[in-house]
C-alpha positions as CSV (number, residue, x, y, z in Angstrom):
1,X,1.7,2.9,-17.6
2,X,2.5,5.2,-14.7
3,X,1.4,4.1,-11.3
4,X,0.9,6.6,-8.5
5,X,2.2,9.8,-10.2
6,X,2.5,11.4,-6.8
7,X,1.7,14.7,-5.2
8,X,0.4,17.8,-7.0
9,X,3.9,19.2,-7.8
10,X,4.2,20.5,-11.3
11,X,8.0,20.0,-11.4
12,X,7.7,16.4,-10.2
13,X,5.0,15.5,-12.6
14,X,6.9,16.9,-15.5
15,X,10.0,15.0,-14.5
16,X,8.0,11.8,-14.5
17,X,6.7,12.6,-18.0
18,X,10.2,13.6,-19.1
19,X,11.6,10.2,-18.0
20,X,9.1,8.5,-20.3
21,X,9.7,10.8,-23.2
22,X,13.5,10.4,-23.0
23,X,13.0,6.6,-23.1
24,X,10.9,7.1,-26.3
25,X,7.7,6.1,-24.6
26,X,4.3,7.6,-24.6
27,X,2.3,7.4,-21.3
28,X,-0.9,5.6,-22.2
29,X,-2.6,5.1,-18.8
30,X,-2.4,6.2,-15.2
31,X,-3.1,3.7,-12.4
32,X,-3.5,4.3,-8.6
33,X,-2.7,1.9,-5.8
34,X,-4.8,4.0,-3.3
35,X,-5.9,7.6,-2.7
36,X,-3.4,9.0,-0.2
37,X,-2.2,12.4,-1.5
38,X,1.5,11.4,-1.8
39,X,0.4,8.8,-4.4
40,X,-2.7,10.2,-6.0
41,X,-3.0,14.0,-5.5
42,X,-1.2,14.8,-8.8
43,X,-3.1,12.2,-10.9
44,X,-5.6,14.5,-12.4
45,X,-3.0,17.0,-13.5
46,X,-0.7,14.2,-14.8
47,X,-3.6,12.9,-16.8
48,X,-4.1,16.4,-18.2
49,X,-0.4,16.5,-19.2
50,X,-0.4,13.1,-20.8
51,X,-4.0,12.9,-22.1
52,X,-4.6,9.7,-20.3
53,X,-7.4,8.1,-18.2
54,X,-6.9,7.5,-14.5
55,X,-8.0,4.1,-13.2
56,X,-8.5,3.3,-9.5
57,X,-10.6,1.2,-7.2
58,X,-12.3,4.3,-5.7
59,X,-14.7,5.9,-8.3
60,X,-13.9,9.4,-6.8
61,X,-10.3,9.1,-8.0
62,X,-11.0,7.9,-11.6
63,X,-10.9,10.0,-14.8
64,X,-12.9,7.9,-17.3
65,X,-15.4,5.1,-17.0
66,X,-13.1,2.2,-16.2
67,X,-12.1,1.3,-12.6
68,X,-10.0,-1.5,-11.3
69,X,-11.0,-4.7,-9.6
70,X,-9.4,-7.9,-8.2
71,X,-8.2,-10.2,-10.9
72,X,-8.4,-7.7,-13.8
73,X,-5.7,-7.8,-16.4
74,X,-4.5,-4.4,-17.7
75,X,-2.5,-4.4,-20.9
76,X,-0.7,-1.5,-22.6
77,X,2.0,-1.8,-25.3
78,X,3.0,-5.4,-24.4
79,X,3.0,-4.7,-20.7
80,X,0.6,-6.8,-18.6
81,X,-0.5,-6.1,-15.0
82,X,-2.8,-8.2,-12.9
83,X,-4.8,-6.3,-10.2
84,X,-4.5,-7.7,-6.7
85,X,-7.0,-6.6,-4.0
86,X,-5.0,-5.7,-0.9
87,X,-7.1,-3.6,1.5
88,X,-5.8,-2.8,4.9
89,X,-3.4,0.1,4.7
90,X,-6.5,1.8,3.3
91,X,-9.9,0.4,2.2
92,X,-9.1,1.1,-1.5
93,X,-5.5,-0.3,-1.6
94,X,-4.4,-2.3,-4.6
95,X,-1.2,-4.0,-5.7
96,X,-0.2,-4.9,-9.3
97,X,1.4,-8.2,-10.2
98,X,3.8,-8.1,-13.2
99,X,3.9,-11.8,-14.2
100,X,6.7,-11.3,-16.8
101,X,9.0,-9.8,-14.2
102,X,7.9,-12.0,-11.3
103,X,7.4,-8.8,-9.4
104,X,4.6,-7.0,-7.6
105,X,4.1,-3.2,-7.2
106,X,2.8,-2.8,-3.6
107,X,2.1,0.9,-3.1
108,X,2.0,1.3,0.7
109,X,1.0,-2.3,1.4
110,X,4.7,-3.2,1.7
111,X,7.3,-0.5,1.9
112,X,11.0,-0.6,0.9
113,X,12.0,0.0,4.5
114,X,10.2,-0.1,7.8
115,X,6.6,-1.1,8.1
116,X,3.4,0.6,6.9
117,X,0.5,2.1,8.8
118,X,-2.9,0.5,9.0
119,X,-4.7,3.8,8.6
120,X,-7.7,3.5,11.0
121,X,-10.7,3.7,10.5
122,X,-10.5,3.3,6.8
123,X,-7.7,0.7,7.1
124,X,-8.6,-2.5,9.0
125,X,-6.1,-5.0,10.4
126,X,-8.0,-8.1,9.5
127,X,-8.1,-7.0,5.9
128,X,-4.4,-6.1,6.0
129,X,-3.4,-9.5,7.3
130,X,-5.5,-11.2,4.6
131,X,-3.8,-9.0,2.0
132,X,-0.4,-10.0,3.3
133,X,-1.4,-13.6,3.0
134,X,-2.6,-13.0,-0.5
135,X,0.8,-11.5,-1.4
136,X,2.5,-14.5,0.2
137,X,0.5,-16.7,-2.1
138,X,1.9,-14.8,-5.1
139,X,5.4,-15.5,-3.9
140,X,4.7,-19.2,-3.4
141,X,2.3,-20.0,-6.3
142,X,3.3,-17.4,-8.9
143,X,7.0,-17.2,-8.4
144,X,7.0,-13.5,-7.4
145,X,10.4,-12.6,-6.0
146,X,10.7,-8.8,-6.3
147,X,8.7,-6.1,-4.4
148,X,8.5,-2.7,-6.1
149,X,7.2,-0.5,-3.3
150,X,5.7,3.0,-3.4
151,X,8.4,4.2,-1.0
152,X,12.0,3.0,-0.4
153,X,14.3,0.6,-2.3
154,X,13.3,-2.4,-4.4
155,X,13.2,-5.6,-2.3
156,X,14.6,-8.7,-4.0
157,X,13.2,-11.2,-1.4
158,X,9.5,-10.8,-1.7
159,X,8.6,-13.8,0.4
160,X,11.0,-12.7,3.1
161,X,9.4,-9.2,3.1
162,X,5.9,-10.6,3.5
163,X,6.9,-13.0,6.2
164,X,8.6,-10.1,8.1
165,X,5.5,-8.0,7.9
166,X,3.3,-10.9,9.2
167,X,5.7,-11.6,12.0
168,X,5.9,-7.9,12.9
169,X,2.1,-7.6,13.1
170,X,1.8,-10.7,15.3
171,X,4.5,-9.2,17.6
172,X,2.8,-5.9,17.8
173,X,-0.6,-7.5,18.5
174,X,1.0,-9.5,21.4
175,X,2.6,-6.3,22.8
176,X,-0.7,-4.4,22.6
177,X,-2.7,-7.2,24.2
178,X,-0.2,-7.3,27.1
179,X,-0.3,-3.5,27.4
180,X,-4.1,-3.6,27.8
181,X,-3.9,-6.4,30.3
182,X,-1.4,-4.1,32.3
183,X,-4.0,-1.3,32.4
184,X,-3.0,0.8,29.4
185,X,-6.5,1.2,27.9
186,X,-6.6,4.3,25.6
187,X,-4.8,4.3,22.2
188,X,-2.5,7.1,23.4
189,X,-1.5,5.1,26.5
190,X,-0.8,2.0,24.4
191,X,1.3,4.0,22.0
192,X,3.4,5.5,24.8
193,X,4.0,2.1,26.3
194,X,4.5,0.0,23.2
195,X,6.3,2.6,21.0
196,X,8.4,4.1,23.8
197,X,11.6,3.5,21.8
198,X,10.2,5.0,18.6
199,X,10.6,8.6,17.5
200,X,7.7,10.6,18.9
201,X,7.1,12.3,15.6
202,X,5.9,8.8,14.4
203,X,3.5,8.4,17.3
204,X,0.4,9.9,15.5
205,X,0.9,7.4,12.7
206,X,1.5,4.6,15.3
207,X,-1.8,5.5,17.0
208,X,-3.7,4.9,13.8
209,X,-2.3,1.3,13.7
210,X,-2.9,0.9,17.4
211,X,-6.5,1.8,17.0
212,X,-6.8,-0.7,14.2
213,X,-5.2,-3.4,16.3
214,X,-7.4,-2.7,19.3
215,X,-10.4,-3.0,17.1
216,X,-9.1,-6.3,15.8
217,X,-8.4,-7.7,19.3
218,X,-11.9,-6.7,20.4
219,X,-13.5,-8.2,17.3
220,X,-11.8,-11.5,18.1
221,X,-12.6,-11.4,21.8
222,X,-9.0,-11.1,22.9
223,X,-9.4,-8.0,25.0
C-alpha cells in the first residue's frame, strides 16, 4: 500500500513506484490521509501508473467504490492497517494504525517536527483535540510507540509526541484568551500578538489556527 503519494509531479510519483519495484513489490492500493494537495494531488495519476484504486474518506478523492471509515481494517499482502478517524487538521483527516509494528501513520495530524495547522474553517479545534486524545489512547491501550508522520522524521516516542501536542494547544488557547482580554480582537491582531516571535511567512497558516481557536473559545463561552 502507498499512503499519500504526494503532489502531481511525474518524477516524484515514478520514484515512489520505482522504490516499490526495486523491493520486488507490486503496489496494490493507494490510501489518503486527507485531501491537501501535497498529499493527494498526485493520487489519480499514481493510480493510473499502478493500476490501483484510491481509497479515502472524502468520496471526491476516491477512485473506485470503496471509501475509508473509522475502525475499518485494510489488508494487502499480509499487511494490516486499521483506520483511525482523526478530524481536526481537516474535516477528512485519517490516521492508520499498524498493529504489527506498534506504529501509527499520522499524515498531518502529528508532524515529525513542529506542530500542525488546524485549517479553519474545515478544520475544527474541538475535533482536533478529540483526535489527539484518540491517538493517546492508542499509545496507552494498544502499545503504539512510533509515529510515522506525513512530514519530518519518524518519532519514536508516540505518547510523548501526543502529550506535547495537547500541551501546546492548551498553551496557545491560554495565550489567545489573554490576547482577547487585552483587546486584540481580530484574528490578524491575535496572530501579531501571540506569534510575534514566529517567522512572518508562517503567519497566514497561524491565522487559520487562530480562527479555529477563537471559534472554540466562543463555543465554550470563554471569550
